[in-house]
C-alpha positions in Angstrom: 94.2 38.2 15.2 93.4 35.9 12.3 90.8 34.1 14.5 89.1 37.2 15.8 85.5 37.9 15.0 85.1 41.5 13.8 82.0 43.5 14.8 80.6 46.7 13.4 80.3 50.0 15.3 76.5 49.4 15.6 77.0 45.9 17.1 79.5 47.3 19.6 77.1 50.1 20.5 74.2 47.8 21.1 76.4 45.4 23.2 77.7 48.2 25.4 74.4 50.1 25.4 75.9 53.4 24.1 75.3 55.3 20.9 77.1 54.7 17.6 78.5 58.2 17.9 80.2 57.3 21.2 81.9 54.2 19.7 83.0 56.3 16.7 84.4 58.9 19.2 86.4 56.2 21.0 87.8 55.1 17.6 88.6 58.6 16.5 90.4 59.4 19.8 92.4 56.2 19.6 90.9 54.7 22.7 89.4 51.8 20.7 91.4 50.2 18.0 89.4 49.6 14.8 90.0 48.7 11.1 88.3 50.7 8.3 87.1 48.1 5.8 85.4 50.0 3.0 81.9 49.9 4.4 82.8 51.1 7.8 84.8 50.4 10.9 85.3 46.9 12.3 86.4 46.1 15.8 88.2 42.8 16.7 87.2 40.9 19.8 90.7 41.2 21.2 90.7 45.0 20.7 87.3 45.3 22.4 88.5 43.1 25.3 91.6 45.3 25.7 89.5 48.5 25.6 87.1 47.1 28.3 90.0 45.7 30.5 91.6 49.2 30.6 88.4 50.6 32.0 87.9 48.1 34.8 87.5 49.7 38.3 88.5 46.5 40.2 89.2 42.9 39.4 86.4 40.4 39.7 86.5 38.1 42.7 
């Protein structure tokens, strides 16, 4: 993951249109992998993609 871009909880919440608390809940429950870097959690692009892929209802055509 050295080439991944890391995003904050707030950036992810805005992108997915959910609250910061929801993103933190996903992290705390282990559903969304994140790294605690002193000033807060950071989520790698690949971890977010994996999280979203696991929640797909059907593949795109």
